[in-house]
C-alpha positions in Angstrom: -0.1 0.1 0.2 2.9 2.4 0.9 4.5 2.1 -2.6 1.2 2.7 -4.4 0.5 5.8 -2.2 3.9 7.2 -3.1 3.3 6.7 -6.6 -0.1 8.3 -6.4 1.5 11.3 -4.6 4.3 11.6 -6.8 2.0 11.7 -9.9 -0.2 14.3 -8.4 2.9 16.5 -7.4 4.7 16.1 -11.0 2.3 17.4 -13.8 5.2 17.1 -16.1 5.7 13.4 -15.7 3.6 10.1 -16.2 4.2 8.0 -12.9 3.8 4.2 -12.7 4.5 1.6 -10.1 5.1 -2.2 -11.2 5.0 -5.3 -9.1 6.7 -8.3 -10.2 8.6 -11.2 -9.2 12.6 -11.2 -9.2 14.2 -14.3 -8.0 12.9 -15.1 -4.4 11.5 -11.4 -3.8 8.6 -9.3 -4.9 9.9 -6.1 -6.6 7.9 -2.7 -6.4 9.2 -0.3 -8.8 8.1 3.3 -9.0 9.2 5.3 -12.1 8.4 8.3 -14.3 8.9 8.8 -18.0 11.0 11.9 -16.9 13.0 10.5 -14.1 13.2 6.8 -15.0 13.1 4.5 -11.8 12.7 6.6 -8.8 12.5 3.7 -6.1 12.6 0.1 -5.9 11.5 -2.1 -3.0 12.3 -5.6 -2.7 10.0 -7.8 -0.4 10.8 -11.4 0.3 8.4 -13.7 -1.3 8.5 -16.3 1.5 6.2 -18.7 -0.3 3.6 -16.0 -1.2 1.7 -15.7 -4.2 0.0 -12.6 -5.6 -3.3 -12.4 -7.6 -4.4 -9.2 -9.4 -7.9 -8.5 -10.7 -9.2 -5.5 -12.5 -12.6 -5.5 -14.2 -12.8 -8.8 -16.1 -9.0 -9.4 -16.1 -7.5 -11.5 -13.4 -4.1 -13.4 -13.2 -1.3 -14.5 -10.7 1.8 -12.3 -10.7 5.3 -13.7 -11.3 8.4 -12.9 -13.3 6.6 -12.9 -16.7 3.3 -11.4 -15.6 3.6 -7.9 -13.8 1.0 -5.5 -12.5 1.5 -2.1 -13.6 -0.5 0.8 -12.2 -0.3 4.3 -14.2 -1.4 7.3 -12.7 -2.6 10.6 -14.0 -1.7 14.0 -13.0 -4.6 14.1 -10.3 -3.3 10.9 -9.0 -6.0 8.8 -10.4 -5.5 5.3 -12.0 -5.2 6.0 -15.7 -3.9 2.6 -16.9 -4.0 -0.9 -15.5 -1.9 -3.7 -17.0 -1.8 -7.2 -15.8 0.8 -8.9 -17.8 0.2 -7.3 -21.2 -3.7 -7.3 -20.6 -5.4 -4.0 -20.0 -7.4 -3.9 -16.9 -10.3 -1.4 -16.0 -8.9 1.6 -14.1 -12.6 2.6 -13.4 -13.1 -0.6 -11.4 -10.0 -0.4 -9.5 -7.5 -3.2 -8.7 -7.9 -5.9 -6.1 -4.5 -7.4 -5.0 -4.6 -10.7 -3.0 -1.3 -11.9 -1.1 -1.7 -15.5 -0.3 0.7 -17.2 1.9 0.7 -18.3 5.8 -2.4 -15.8 5.8 -4.3 -14.0 3.0 -4.2 -10.3 2.7 -5.9 -8.0 0.4 -5.2 -4.6 -1.0 -7.6 -2.4 -2.8 -6.5 0.4 -5.2 -9.5 2.4 -6.0 -10.1 4.3 -9.4 -9.1 7.5 -7.5 -5.5 5.9 -6.8 -6.1 5.6 -3.1 -4.9 2.3 -1.7 -6.0 0.6 1.3 -5.6 -2.7 3.2 -8.6 -4.9 2.3 -10.8 -5.8 -0.6 -12.4 -3.2 -2.8 -16.2 -2.7 -1.9 
């Protein structure tokens, strides 16, 4: 949630840049990369995968994330979701994104169309 919030705030502050956050798998870690078309990669966070699986859903599109299938969220200058890609398949920004992290326990993250992210399923 923190990385999505950071990307959203950066997008709202940078009217000269398109800002995105990408989640994918690299080795034994989940990688969260925030970047802009002006600055390139702004920040990268690695989180141990610890036998977790990530599932992303947006509109009718749903897929498990891995090294070949990333989740990319692009924010407009107001911080709203402009584009959602799950792998190479466009999601529905106006539906938001549900991200499920399954491992020892299951956690959910909702990214609303407004770009706001919170722990829990989208309602």
